[in-house]
C-alpha positions in Angstrom: 129.3 72.8 89.0 131.4 75.2 90.6 130.3 78.1 92.1 132.7 80.5 93.8 131.9 84.2 95.5 135.1 86.5 95.8 133.8 86.7 99.7 132.2 83.5 100.4 132.5 80.2 100.0 132.5 78.4 96.6 129.8 76.0 96.3 130.5 72.2 94.5 127.4 70.6 93.3 127.6 67.4 92.0 125.0 66.1 89.7 122.9 63.0 90.7 123.8 64.3 94.4 122.3 66.4 96.6 124.9 69.5 98.2 127.4 68.1 100.5 126.5 68.5 104.4 129.0 68.4 106.9 126.5 67.2 109.7 125.3 64.4 108.2 128.3 63.1 106.8 130.9 62.8 109.3 134.2 62.9 109.3 135.1 60.4 107.3 132.3 60.7 105.3 133.4 64.3 104.1 136.9 62.8 103.3 135.3 60.3 101.0 132.7 62.7 99.3 135.0 66.0 98.9 138.0 63.1 97.4 135.5 61.7 95.3 134.0 65.1 94.2 137.3 66.8 93.6 138.1 63.7 91.3 135.1 64.1 89.5 135.9 68.0 88.8 139.2 66.8 87.3 141.5 68.1 90.4 144.1 65.9 92.1 142.0 64.0 95.5 145.1 65.0 97.4 146.8 68.2 98.6 143.6 70.0 97.8 141.5 69.1 100.8 142.6 71.4 103.5 141.9 74.1 101.5 138.4 73.4 100.3 137.5 72.5 104.3 138.8 75.8 104.9 137.1 77.6 101.3 134.1 76.2 101.3 130.5 74.8 102.6 132.2 72.7 105.1 132.9 76.1 107.1 131.3 78.2 106.3 128.3 78.1 107.9 130.1 77.9 111.4 132.0 80.1 109.9 129.3 83.3 109.2 127.6 82.3 112.5 130.2 82.6 114.7 131.0 86.0 113.4 127.0 87.1 113.5 126.9 86.0 117.4 130.1 88.1 118.2 129.0 91.1 116.3 125.5 90.9 118.2 127.5 90.4 121.4 128.8 93.9 120.5 125.5 95.5 119.5 125.9 95.5 116.3 123.0 93.0 114.2 123.3 92.4 111.1 120.9 90.0 108.6 119.2 89.6 105.5 116.4 91.4 103.7 114.0 88.6 103.7 115.0 84.5 104.2 113.3 82.2 101.6 115.5 81.9 98.9 116.6 78.6 97.1 119.5 79.5 95.8 120.5 79.4 99.5 120.8 75.6 99.8 123.8 74.1 100.2 125.0 76.9 102.4 122.6 78.5 104.6 120.4 75.9 104.1 120.4 71.9 104.6 118.6 70.8 101.8 118.3 66.8 103.5 115.5 69.0 106.0 113.2 69.6 102.9 113.4 66.5 101.6 109.5 64.7 101.3 109.1 61.4 99.8 112.3 61.5 98.3 111.9 64.9 96.5 113.0 68.7 97.6 109.7 70.6 99.2 109.0 73.9 98.1 106.0 74.4 100.5 108.4 72.6 103.5 110.6 74.9 102.5 108.9 77.6 103.0 107.1 77.4 105.8 110.3 76.2 107.7 113.4 77.3 106.5 113.1 80.7 109.6 113.9 77.8 112.0 117.2 77.2 110.1 117.8 80.7 109.1 117.3 81.5 113.3 120.2 78.8 113.8 122.7 80.8 112.3 121.5 84.7 112.5 120.6 86.7 115.0 118.2 88.9 113.0 116.3 89.4 109.8 114.6 92.1 108.0 110.7 91.7 107.0 109.7 93.0 104.1 106.5 91.0 104.2 104.5 93.2 106.3 104.7 96.5 103.9 102.4 94.5 102.1 99.4 93.9 104.8 99.4 94.5 108.1 101.2 91.6 110.5 98.4 89.8 112.2 98.9 88.3 115.7 98.7 84.2 113.8 101.9 85.2 111.5 103.6 87.1 114.1 103.4 84.2 116.5 104.9 81.6 113.6 107.7 83.6 113.1 108.7 84.6 117.1 107.7 80.7 117.5 110.7 79.7 115.0 113.1 82.0 116.3 115.3 81.6 119.3 114.0 84.0 122.1 117.2 86.6 121.1 116.3 86.7 117.3 115.0 90.4 116.3 113.0 91.1 113.6 113.2 94.4 111.9 110.0 95.3 109.7 109.1 97.7 106.7 105.9 99.4 108.1 102.8 98.8 106.1 102.6 100.8 102.6 99.3 101.8 103.5 100.7 104.5 105.9 103.6 105.2 103.5 102.2 105.7 100.5 101.0 109.3 99.8 99.4 107.7 96.4 98.7 104.2 95.5 100.6 103.1 92.2 99.0 101.9 89.5 99.6 98.2 90.3 97.1 95.4 90.3 97.3 94.5 93.9 96.0 97.5 94.8 92.7 97.1 92.5 90.0 100.1 92.5 92.5 102.1 94.6 95.5 101.9 91.9 96.6 106.0 91.0 94.1 107.5 93.9 95.1 109.4 96.6 95.7 107.3 100.1 93.6 108.4 103.0 95.7 107.0 105.3 98.6 108.5 104.5 100.4 109.1 107.9 97.7 107.7 109.5 99.1 107.4 113.3 96.3 105.7 115.0 96.0 103.2 111.9 99.5 103.1 112.4 99.4 102.0 116.2 96.4 100.2 115.6 97.2 97.7 113.5 100.6 97.6 113.6 101.9 98.6 117.0 99.0 96.5 118.4 100.0 92.8 116.5 103.7 93.5 117.4 103.0 94.5 120.9 103.2 90.9 122.9 107.0 90.4 121.7 108.2 94.3 121.5 111.5 93.2 123.1 112.0 91.2 119.8 111.1 93.9 117.2 114.4 95.3 116.5 113.6 98.7 114.4 110.1 99.7 112.7 111.4 101.0 109.4 108.9 103.5 107.6 109.9 103.1 103.6 108.5 106.4 102.0 109.0 106.0 97.6 109.8 108.5 95.7 107.8 111.5 95.8 107.3 113.7 92.7 105.8 117.7 92.6 102.3 116.3 92.5 103.0 114.7 95.8 104.4 117.5 97.7 105.7 120.5 96.0 108.6 121.0 98.6 110.7 118.6 100.9 109.8 120.6 103.7 106.6 120.2 103.7 106.7 116.1 103.7 108.9 116.9 106.7 106.6 119.0 108.4 103.8 116.3 108.1 106.5 113.8 109.2 107.5 115.6 111.8 103.6 116.0 113.1 102.9 112.2 112.3 106.8 111.4 114.2 105.0 113.3 117.2 102.1 110.9 117.6 103.6 107.9 118.3 104.4 106.1 121.6 108.0 105.5 123.0 109.7 102.5 123.7 110.3 101.5 119.7 112.5 101.6 117.3 111.6 104.1 114.3 113.4 104.0 111.7 112.8 106.7 108.1 113.7 105.7 104.8 113.6 108.3 101.9 114.1 108.0 98.0 114.2 111.5 97.6 118.0 112.2 97.9 116.9 116.3 97.8 115.0 115.6 100.8 118.7 115.2 102.4 118.8 118.5 104.4 119.3 119.9 107.8 115.5 120.1 108.3 114.8 116.7 108.2 118.0 115.3 110.1 116.3 117.9 112.6 112.8 116.3 113.0 114.3 113.0 113.5 116.9 113.9 115.8 113.8 115.6 117.9 112.0 112.5 118.0 115.2 109.8 118.5 114.4 108.0 114.9 116.9 106.8 112.8 117.7 107.7 109.5 118.1 104.4 107.5 121.0 105.0 105.3 119.6 103.0 101.5 122.0 102.0 98.9 119.4 102.4 96.4 118.4 103.2 92.4 118.4 107.1 92.6 119.7 107.9 95.8 123.0 109.2 96.8 125.4 106.3 97.8 125.9 105.2 101.6 129.1 107.3 101.2 127.8 110.1 100.6 124.7 109.8 103.1 127.3 109.3 106.0 128.7 112.2 105.2 125.8 114.7 105.8 126.6 116.6 108.8 124.4 114.8 111.6 122.7 111.7 109.4 124.4 109.9 112.2 123.4 111.2 115.5 119.6 111.0 115.3 118.6 108.6 117.1 121.0 106.1 119.4 120.9 103.3 116.8 122.2 103.0 113.4 120.3 101.5 110.5 120.9 100.5 107.2 119.5 98.7 104.4 121.8 97.7 101.3 119.3 96.8 98.2 120.8 97.8 94.9 123.7 99.3 93.7 122.7 103.2 93.0 122.0 103.2 89.2 120.8 100.4 88.8 117.0 99.2 88.5 115.4 96.4 90.5 114.6 94.8 87.2 117.9 94.7 86.2 119.4 93.3 89.5 116.8 90.6 89.7 117.8 88.8 86.0 121.6 90.3 86.7 121.7 87.7 89.7 118.8 85.3 90.3 118.9 82.6 92.3 121.4 84.4 93.9 123.6 81.8 95.0 126.9 83.6 94.4 128.4 87.1 94.7 128.9 88.3 90.9 129.9 91.7 91.5 131.0 92.7 95.0 130.6 96.6 95.8 133.5 97.5 97.6 132.8 101.0 98.3 129.1 100.1 100.0 130.9 97.2 102.2 133.3 99.8 103.2 130.8 102.7 103.9 129.0 99.9 106.0 132.2 98.8 107.8 132.5 103.1 108.3 128.7 102.9 110.0 129.4 99.8 112.4 132.4 101.7 113.1 130.2 104.7 114.7 127.2 102.4 116.0 130.4 100.9 118.0 130.5 104.3 120.2 127.2 104.4 120.8 126.1 103.7 124.5 123.0 102.1 124.6 122.4 98.4 122.5 121.5 97.3 120.2 123.5 99.9 118.2 123.2 99.0 114.3 120.4 97.5 112.4 122.1 96.7 109.1 120.2 94.5 106.1 121.3 93.0 102.9 119.4 92.1 99.7 120.9 89.5 97.4 120.6 92.3 94.7 122.8 94.1 96.0 126.0 92.0 94.8 124.2 89.0 94.1 124.2 86.6 97.5 123.7 88.6 100.7 125.2 86.0 103.6 127.9 86.1 101.3 128.3 90.3 101.2 127.6 90.1 105.0 130.7 87.8 105.9 132.2 90.0 103.8 131.4 92.8 105.9 132.3 91.6 109.2 135.7 89.7 108.3 136.4 93.7 107.0 135.5 95.3 110.1 137.7 92.7 111.5 135.3 90.0 114.2 137.3 88.4 117.3 139.8 85.7 116.4 137.1 83.5 118.6 135.0 83.7 115.7 137.0 81.8 113.0 137.7 77.9 113.0 140.5 76.4 115.3 143.1 74.6 113.2 142.1 71.8 116.0 138.9 71.6 114.7 140.2 71.5 111.2 142.7 68.2 111.9 139.6 66.3 113.6 137.7 66.5 110.6 140.7 65.3 108.5 141.4 62.5 110.1 
């Protein structure tokens, strides 16, 4: 089976064998495996090997890792939203690491894939903290699995950001009721910042994601911003905070004024029902509220989450490149380069934007123009071909 994304690797899978792994095969093994795979595909074994080596899985991991390291050296951190995706096996993840008694172990993969993720990426956006306050044990596992320079950005637990609990099974008897702890600064400090404190230097940005408010929640957007202003004034300094909203009508001067007063970033988001990233960055002052920029590229505006899951699962390849979102992100990163402090930007990409977040990130960084040294040399490829 041949699966190709327009800005990422084409992944080749052969029945009855695992995806090819350059670190295990060795140069001679790669030549033999790729020759055999090309023949299996009905393609000439000679003449295409060099293109395959450049284009596909063999060099993709090293190219992407190099681009990400170079960006982080400039204070630009790009990562994915979460990391546990089996669709990335053969590209981000080496399947052989997760074989137990001759079979792929999903338990082993879920437990250990963060370590391999951290060998390539410099940061990740954590959604899990949105659903429950992070424990010291869980945080310890995450930080121990990754290098000391790796940064975790987290969505703050919804008990702080929900005005009313949605009618979902996970909320039990609370479903549909008003949340008494909405914007409860003490609870946030005690139950979220407290467990994170030992690793404060390795926390990227803490993002307060507010679901779409209705008139029954706030009759005016300004009322929400007033409540947000009070909440932010009660938070301790020394952490990077970001605010992500789902009401496009709230993107008014007073909102950005409050964020700027507290040095909090507006989290630019690509999401159903929100103005596009291009429209958001065009709002005066939107990129000047903090000494860093933050963005989450989640969905194409106008597309529902459920539709994206159905269209893109299992997230092996890009199926719909969104060039306008990429270009707007490049503009954000260009603006971030002018910031004085580092880190300067945190950008997180979801698989449900285009179909494969790592390939989207590589496309963005290539458009941004990474240093030439981030690309593999012809000498390295020649060595593989001998």
